N, CA, C and O atoms as CSV, one atom per row, in Angstrom:
chain,resi,resn,atom,element,x,y,z
A,1,ILE,N,N,100.169,116.900,72.841
A,1,ILE,CA,C,101.353,117.728,72.986
A,1,ILE,C,C,102.304,117.376,71.854
A,1,ILE,O,O,102.600,116.209,71.600
A,2,ASP,N,N,102.770,118.413,71.185
A,2,ASP,CA,C,103.742,118.196,70.108
A,2,ASP,C,C,105.173,118.268,70.643
A,2,ASP,O,O,105.961,117.339,70.467
A,3,VAL,N,N,105.491,119.370,71.288
A,3,VAL,CA,C,106.874,119.578,71.720
A,3,VAL,C,C,106.910,120.295,73.071
A,3,VAL,O,O,106.542,121.467,73.155
A,4,PRO,N,N,107.353,119.599,74.139
A,4,PRO,CA,C,107.624,120.322,75.390
A,4,PRO,C,C,108.970,121.027,75.231
A,4,PRO,O,O,109.908,120.456,74.676
A,5,TYR,N,N,109.069,122.272,75.718
A,5,TYR,CA,C,110.309,122.992,75.472
A,5,TYR,C,C,110.901,123.731,76.663
A,5,TYR,O,O,112.018,124.239,76.564
A,6,ALA,N,N,110.197,123.809,77.778
A,6,ALA,CA,C,110.770,124.508,78.931
A,6,ALA,C,C,110.066,124.058,80.205
A,6,ALA,O,O,108.927,123.592,80.183
A,7,ILE,N,N,110.789,124.215,81.325
A,7,ILE,CA,C,110.212,123.934,82.637
A,7,ILE,C,C,110.660,125.060,83.567
A,7,ILE,O,O,111.820,125.469,83.539
A,8,ASN,N,N,109.728,125.561,84.396
A,8,ASN,CA,C,110.082,126.654,85.294
A,8,ASN,C,C,110.365,126.141,86.705
A,8,ASN,O,O,110.282,124.938,86.955
A,9,ASN,N,N,110.695,127.039,87.620
A,9,ASN,CA,C,111.039,126.648,88.989
A,9,ASN,C,C,109.867,126.039,89.753
A,9,ASN,O,O,110.080,125.364,90.761
A,10,ALA,N,N,108.653,126.261,89.303
A,10,ALA,CA,C,107.476,125.669,89.941
A,10,ALA,C,C,107.176,124.280,89.389
A,10,ALA,O,O,106.231,123.628,89.833
A,11,GLY,N,N,107.979,123.819,88.418
A,11,GLY,CA,C,107.771,122.501,87.829
A,11,GLY,C,C,106.779,122.496,86.685
A,11,GLY,O,O,106.446,121.433,86.162
A,12,GLN,N,N,106.295,123.676,86.284
A,12,GLN,CA,C,105.360,123.744,85.165
A,12,GLN,C,C,106.121,123.560,83.852
A,12,GLN,O,O,107.235,124.058,83.689
A,13,ILE,N,N,105.505,122.843,82.930
A,13,ILE,CA,C,106.129,122.541,81.643
A,13,ILE,C,C,105.411,123.319,80.553
A,13,ILE,O,O,104.189,123.243,80.428
A,14,ALA,N,N,106.175,124.068,79.763
A,14,ALA,CA,C,105.623,124.779,78.610
A,14,ALA,C,C,105.781,123.883,77.387
A,14,ALA,O,O,106.816,123.246,77.194
A,15,ALA,N,N,104.733,123.845,76.566
A,15,ALA,CA,C,104.760,122.963,75.394
A,15,ALA,C,C,103.923,123.554,74.267
A,15,ALA,O,O,103.091,124.435,74.484
A,16,HIS,N,N,104.157,123.060,73.080
A,16,HIS,CA,C,103.282,123.335,71.942
A,16,HIS,C,C,102.372,122.135,71.780
A,16,HIS,O,O,102.773,120.994,72.011
A,17,GLY,N,N,101.148,122.409,71.384
A,17,GLY,CA,C,100.205,121.329,71.151
A,17,GLY,C,C,99.199,121.727,70.084
A,17,GLY,O,O,99.377,122.716,69.374
A,18,ARG,N,N,98.153,120.945,69.989
A,18,ARG,CA,C,97.107,121.233,69.005
A,18,ARG,C,C,95.743,121.085,69.669
A,18,ARG,O,O,95.539,120.202,70.502
A,19,ASP,N,N,94.820,121.952,69.295
A,19,ASP,CA,C,93.465,121.838,69.813
A,19,ASP,C,C,92.693,120.812,68.988
A,19,ASP,O,O,93.262,120.167,68.108
A,20,ASN,N,N,91.394,120.658,69.271
A,20,ASN,CA,C,90.570,119.650,68.581
A,20,ASN,C,C,90.445,119.888,67.086
A,20,ASN,O,O,90.108,118.975,66.333
A,21,GLU,N,N,90.716,121.113,66.655
A,21,GLU,CA,C,90.614,121.432,65.233
A,21,GLU,C,C,91.973,121.419,64.535
A,21,GLU,O,O,92.061,121.750,63.353
A,22,GLY,N,N,93.031,121.040,65.251
A,22,GLY,CA,C,94.354,120.950,64.657
A,22,GLY,C,C,95.158,122.232,64.703
A,22,GLY,O,O,96.268,122.278,64.173
A,23,ASN,N,N,94.625,123.278,65.322
A,23,ASN,CA,C,95.355,124.534,65.425
A,23,ASN,C,C,96.474,124.419,66.455
A,23,ASN,O,O,96.313,123.776,67.492
A,24,SER,N,N,97.611,125.052,66.158
A,24,SER,CA,C,98.737,125.058,67.073
A,24,SER,C,C,98.431,125.983,68.254
A,24,SER,O,O,98.000,127.121,68.069
A,25,ILE,N,N,98.662,125.474,69.480
A,25,ILE,CA,C,98.396,126.264,70.686
A,25,ILE,C,C,99.537,126.079,71.687
A,25,ILE,O,O,100.264,125.086,71.644
A,26,GLY,N,N,99.678,127.050,72.585
A,26,GLY,CA,C,100.620,126.933,73.675
A,26,GLY,C,C,99.943,126.255,74.855
A,26,GLY,O,O,98.760,126.482,75.107
A,27,ILE,N,N,100.685,125.425,75.580
A,27,ILE,CA,C,100.129,124.672,76.704
A,27,ILE,C,C,101.065,124.816,77.896
A,27,ILE,O,O,102.286,124.764,77.750
A,28,ILE,N,N,100.480,124.997,79.079
A,28,ILE,CA,C,101.236,124.957,80.330
A,28,ILE,C,C,100.710,123.760,81.117
A,28,ILE,O,O,99.519,123.688,81.417
A,29,LEU,N,N,101.598,122.819,81.453
A,29,LEU,CA,C,101.239,121.646,82.242
A,29,LEU,C,C,101.699,121.880,83.681
A,29,LEU,O,O,102.875,122.145,83.930
A,30,THR,N,N,100.768,121.781,84.618
A,30,THR,CA,C,101.093,121.981,86.024
A,30,THR,C,C,100.987,120.657,86.753
A,30,THR,O,O,99.916,120.050,86.774
A,31,PRO,N,N,102.085,120.194,87.358
A,31,PRO,CA,C,102.046,118.914,88.066
A,31,PRO,C,C,101.123,118.967,89.272
A,31,PRO,O,O,101.001,119.999,89.932
A,32,ILE,N,N,100.486,117.862,89.547
A,32,ILE,CA,C,99.631,117.740,90.728
A,32,ILE,C,C,100.502,117.219,91.865
A,32,ILE,O,O,101.089,116.143,91.751
A,33,PRO,N,N,100.591,117.973,92.964
A,33,PRO,CA,C,101.447,117.501,94.056
A,33,PRO,C,C,100.878,116.256,94.731
A,33,PRO,O,O,99.664,116.091,94.850
A,34,SER,N,N,101.778,115.394,95.164
A,34,SER,CA,C,101.359,114.219,95.929
A,34,SER,C,C,100.960,114.650,97.336
A,34,SER,O,O,101.501,115.625,97.859
A,35,PRO,N,N,100.023,113.940,97.954
A,35,PRO,CA,C,99.678,114.269,99.340
A,35,PRO,C,C,100.843,113.932,100.269
A,35,PRO,O,O,101.625,113.022,99.993
A,36,THR,N,N,100.950,114.670,101.368
A,36,THR,CA,C,101.979,114.365,102.357
A,36,THR,C,C,101.786,112.933,102.837
A,36,THR,O,O,100.671,112.532,103.167
A,37,GLY,N,N,102.850,112.177,102.877
A,37,GLY,CA,C,102.779,110.774,103.279
A,37,GLY,C,C,102.782,109.819,102.107
A,37,GLY,O,O,102.709,108.606,102.301
A,38,ASP,N,N,102.866,110.344,100.884
A,38,ASP,CA,C,102.896,109.507,99.682
A,38,ASP,C,C,104.344,109.131,99.378
A,38,ASP,O,O,105.018,109.823,98.615
A,39,PHE,N,N,104.821,108.051,99.963
A,39,PHE,CA,C,106.222,107.632,99.858
A,39,PHE,C,C,106.633,107.337,98.426
A,39,PHE,O,O,107.715,107.743,98.002
A,40,ASN,N,N,105.795,106.640,97.673
A,40,ASN,CA,C,106.192,106.184,96.337
A,40,ASN,C,C,105.773,107.130,95.212
A,40,ASN,O,O,106.009,106.829,94.042
A,41,GLY,N,N,105.158,108.266,95.542
A,41,GLY,CA,C,104.851,109.279,94.536
A,41,GLY,C,C,103.763,108.914,93.551
A,41,GLY,O,O,103.753,109.427,92.432
A,42,ASP,N,N,102.838,108.032,93.941
A,42,ASP,CA,C,101.757,107.658,93.021
A,42,ASP,C,C,100.494,108.488,93.240
A,42,ASP,O,O,99.424,108.135,92.744
A,43,CYS,N,N,100.618,109.600,93.988
A,43,CYS,CA,C,99.520,110.539,94.267
A,43,CYS,C,C,98.403,109.909,95.086
A,43,CYS,O,O,97.254,110.344,95.012
A,44,SER,N,N,98.735,108.897,95.857
A,44,SER,CA,C,97.745,108.227,96.690
A,44,SER,C,C,98.428,107.721,97.958
A,44,SER,O,O,99.509,107.136,97.894
A,45,ASN,N,N,97.805,107.943,99.096
A,45,ASN,CA,C,98.294,107.359,100.347
A,45,ASN,C,C,97.547,106.045,100.559
A,45,ASN,O,O,96.326,106.029,100.711
A,46,ASP,N,N,98.298,104.946,100.567
A,46,ASP,CA,C,97.677,103.631,100.662
A,46,ASP,C,C,98.597,102.683,101.426
A,46,ASP,O,O,99.538,103.116,102.091
A,47,TRP,N,N,98.314,101.388,101.323
A,47,TRP,CA,C,99.077,100.384,102.065
A,47,TRP,C,C,100.555,100.408,101.720
A,47,TRP,O,O,101.394,100.170,102.589
A,48,SER,N,N,100.886,100.687,100.486
A,48,SER,CA,C,102.283,100.743,100.082
A,48,SER,C,C,103.039,101.806,100.882
A,48,SER,O,O,104.182,101.588,101.282
A,49,ASP,N,N,102.406,102.940,101.110
A,49,ASP,CA,C,103.046,104.020,101.859
A,49,ASP,C,C,103.183,103.665,103.338
A,49,ASP,O,O,104.177,104.014,103.974
A,50,ILE,N,N,102.199,102.980,103.873
A,50,ILE,CA,C,102.303,102.519,105.267
A,50,ILE,C,C,103.457,101.528,105.391
A,50,ILE,O,O,104.261,101.627,106.318
A,51,LEU,N,N,103.542,100.578,104.469
A,51,LEU,CA,C,104.608,99.574,104.533
A,51,LEU,C,C,105.986,100.207,104.367
A,51,LEU,O,O,106.933,99.798,105.038
A,52,ASN,N,N,106.116,101.196,103.486
A,52,ASN,CA,C,107.402,101.871,103.315
A,52,ASN,C,C,107.767,102.698,104.538
A,52,ASN,O,O,108.944,102.808,104.880
A,53,THR,N,N,106.786,103.276,105.194
A,53,THR,CA,C,107.056,104.016,106.431
A,53,THR,C,C,107.559,103.064,107.500
A,53,THR,O,O,108.523,103.371,108.201
A,54,ILE,N,N,106.921,101.923,107.632
A,54,ILE,CA,C,107.352,100.924,108.618
A,54,ILE,C,C,108.736,100.375,108.253
A,54,ILE,O,O,109.566,100.152,109.135
A,55,LYS,N,N,108.984,100.158,106.968
A,55,LYS,CA,C,110.276,99.638,106.517
A,55,LYS,C,C,111.421,100.557,106.948
A,55,LYS,O,O,112.516,100.084,107.255
A,56,HIS,N,N,111.177,101.843,106.972
A,56,HIS,CA,C,112.224,102.817,107.306
A,56,HIS,C,C,112.098,103.326,108.745
A,56,HIS,O,O,112.604,104.400,109.071
A,57,TRP,N,N,111.428,102.560,109.598
A,57,TRP,CA,C,111.216,102.930,110.999
A,57,TRP,C,C,112.543,103.290,111.666
A,57,TRP,O,O,113.495,102.511,111.620
A,58,HIS,N,N,112.605,104.452,112.275
A,58,HIS,CA,C,113.786,104.983,112.970
A,58,HIS,C,C,115.003,105.118,112.064
A,58,HIS,O,O,116.136,105.100,112.545
A,59,ASP,N,N,114.783,105.251,110.769
A,59,ASP,CA,C,115.880,105.435,109.821
A,59,ASP,C,C,115.530,106.558,108.857
A,59,ASP,O,O,114.962,106.308,107.794
A,60,ALA,N,N,115.861,107.779,109.215
A,60,ALA,CA,C,115.562,108.937,108.363
A,60,ALA,C,C,116.781,109.332,107.538
A,60,ALA,O,O,116.978,110.510,107.240
A,61,THR,N,N,117.603,108.344,107.166
A,61,THR,CA,C,118.763,108.594,106.315
A,61,THR,C,C,118.536,107.922,104.969
A,61,THR,O,O,117.699,107.027,104.848
A,62,GLY,N,N,119.271,108.348,103.977
A,62,GLY,CA,C,119.140,107.751,102.643
A,62,GLY,C,C,117.688,107.749,102.188
A,62,GLY,O,O,117.001,108.761,102.325
A,63,PRO,N,N,117.203,106.618,101.641
A,63,PRO,CA,C,115.816,106.545,101.187
A,63,PRO,C,C,114.807,106.782,102.316
A,63,PRO,O,O,113.689,107.231,102.067
A,64,GLY,N,N,115.202,106.480,103.553
A,64,GLY,CA,C,114.301,106.675,104.684
A,64,GLY,C,C,113.912,108.118,104.908
A,64,GLY,O,O,112.893,108.396,105.541
A,65,ARG,N,N,114.722,109.057,104.389
A,65,ARG,CA,C,114.364,110.480,104.509
A,65,ARG,C,C,112.983,110.753,103.932
A,65,ARG,O,O,112.249,111.606,104.429
A,66,MET,N,N,112.637,110.022,102.880
A,66,MET,CA,C,111.345,110.240,102.228
A,66,MET,C,C,110.178,109.868,103.137
A,66,MET,O,O,109.062,110.343,102.925
A,67,ALA,N,N,110.412,109.033,104.141
A,67,ALA,CA,C,109.343,108.618,105.056
A,67,ALA,C,C,109.271,109.504,106.298
A,67,ALA,O,O,108.382,109.322,107.130
A,68,ASP,N,N,110.185,110.453,106.434
A,68,ASP,CA,C,110.163,111.387,107.562
A,68,ASP,C,C,109.308,112.587,107.168
A,68,ASP,O,O,109.825,113.676,106.921
A,69,TYR,N,N,107.997,112.377,107.114
A,69,TYR,CA,C,107.062,113.361,106.565
A,69,TYR,C,C,106.995,114.646,107.381
A,69,TYR,O,O,106.699,115.707,106.832
A,70,ASN,N,N,107.264,114.569,108.678
A,70,ASN,CA,C,107.217,115.784,109.502
A,70,ASN,C,C,108.604,116.381,109.709
A,70,ASN,O,O,108.749,117.354,110.448
A,71,ALA,N,N,109.620,115.818,109.072
A,71,ALA,CA,C,110.992,116.335,109.073
A,71,ALA,C,C,111.559,116.551,110.473
A,71,ALA,O,O,112.249,117.539,110.723
A,72,ASP,N,N,111.264,115.621,111.387
A,72,ASP,CA,C,111.802,115.739,112.743
A,72,ASP,C,C,113.060,114.891,112.938
A,72,ASP,O,O,113.567,114.792,114.055
A,73,GLY,N,N,113.572,114.279,111.863
A,73,GLY,CA,C,114.791,113.488,111.938
A,73,GLY,C,C,114.594,112.049,112.344
A,73,GLY,O,O,115.571,111.335,112.570
A,74,ASP,N,N,113.340,111.596,112.444
A,74,ASP,CA,C,113.060,110.207,112.831
A,74,ASP,C,C,111.798,109.741,112.129
A,74,ASP,O,O,110.827,110.492,112.031
A,75,VAL,N,N,111.802,108.527,111.648
A,75,VAL,CA,C,110.597,107.920,111.080
A,75,VAL,C,C,109.948,107.130,112.205
A,75,VAL,O,O,110.508,106.149,112.694
A,76,ASN,N,N,108.764,107.567,112.608
A,76,ASN,CA,C,108.113,106.958,113.766
A,76,ASN,C,C,106.599,107.052,113.638
A,76,ASN,O,O,106.078,107.299,112.550
A,77,VAL,N,N,105.905,106.857,114.729
A,77,VAL,CA,C,104.448,106.830,114.729
A,77,VAL,C,C,103.857,108.150,114.236
A,77,VAL,O,O,102.776,108.156,113.648
A,78,LEU,N,N,104.546,109.265,114.465
A,78,LEU,CA,C,104.031,110.547,113.983
A,78,LEU,C,C,103.955,110.569,112.457
A,78,LEU,O,O,103.021,111.134,111.888
A,79,ASP,N,N,104.928,109.960,111.802
A,79,ASP,CA,C,104.910,109.877,110.336
A,79,ASP,C,C,103.834,108.910,109.853
A,79,ASP,O,O,103.177,109.158,108.842
A,80,LEU,N,N,103.658,107.820,110.570
A,80,LEU,CA,C,102.603,106.867,110.225
A,80,LEU,C,C,101.228,107.526,110.319
A,80,LEU,O,O,100.363,107.282,109.478
A,81,ILE,N,N,101.029,108.353,111.331
A,81,ILE,CA,C,99.757,109.077,111.487
A,81,ILE,C,C,99.526,110.008,110.301
A,81,ILE,O,O,98.393,110.153,109.842
A,82,ILE,N,N,100.583,110.638,109.803
A,82,ILE,CA,C,100.450,111.524,108.640
A,82,ILE,C,C,99.950,110.746,107.427
A,82,ILE,O,O,99.090,111.231,106.692
A,83,VAL,N,N,100.482,109.542,107.212
A,83,VAL,CA,C,100.014,108.716,106.094
A,83,VAL,C,C,98.531,108.442,106.226
A,83,VAL,O,O,97.775,108.581,105.264
A,84,VAL,N,N,98.113,108.049,107.435
A,84,VAL,CA,C,96.709,107.690,107.669
A,84,VAL,C,C,95.808,108.922,107.541
A,84,VAL,O,O,94.717,108.827,106.977
A,85,GLN,N,N,96.243,110.062,108.050
A,85,GLN,CA,C,95.426,111.284,107.967
A,85,GLN,C,C,95.200,111.714,106.534
A,85,GLN,O,O,94.173,112.319,106.227
A,86,ASN,N,N,96.139,111.414,105.649
A,86,ASN,CA,C,96.015,111.801,104.241
A,86,ASN,C,C,95.626,110.629,103.353
A,86,ASN,O,O,95.855,110.666,102.144
A,87,TRP,N,N,95.042,109.594,103.937
A,87,TRP,CA,C,94.628,108.387,103.212
A,87,TRP,C,C,93.717,108.754,102.055
A,87,TRP,O,O,92.788,109.545,102.220
A,88,THR,N,N,93.977,108.184,100.883
A,88,THR,CA,C,93.146,108.487,99.709
A,88,THR,C,C,92.590,107.241,99.074
A,88,THR,O,O,91.871,107.324,98.078
């Protein structure tokens, strides 16, 4: 990629780049969404996400909002199950 120059509402990034022969080409980069239950955004549900869910148990405010995967206003066993169901 030579120069990224725009991002749209879907999070796609438009950029200029070069192909294998050095020709200038347009590129669209599309982000890969994290699985539900991925607290730290590393695109993987693992022990770190379980520990962060437990750390924010019954606290869906501030950073704890990120662990309320089912958006019911509470971090609890239902959110922990979501992490496990999406284990990668």
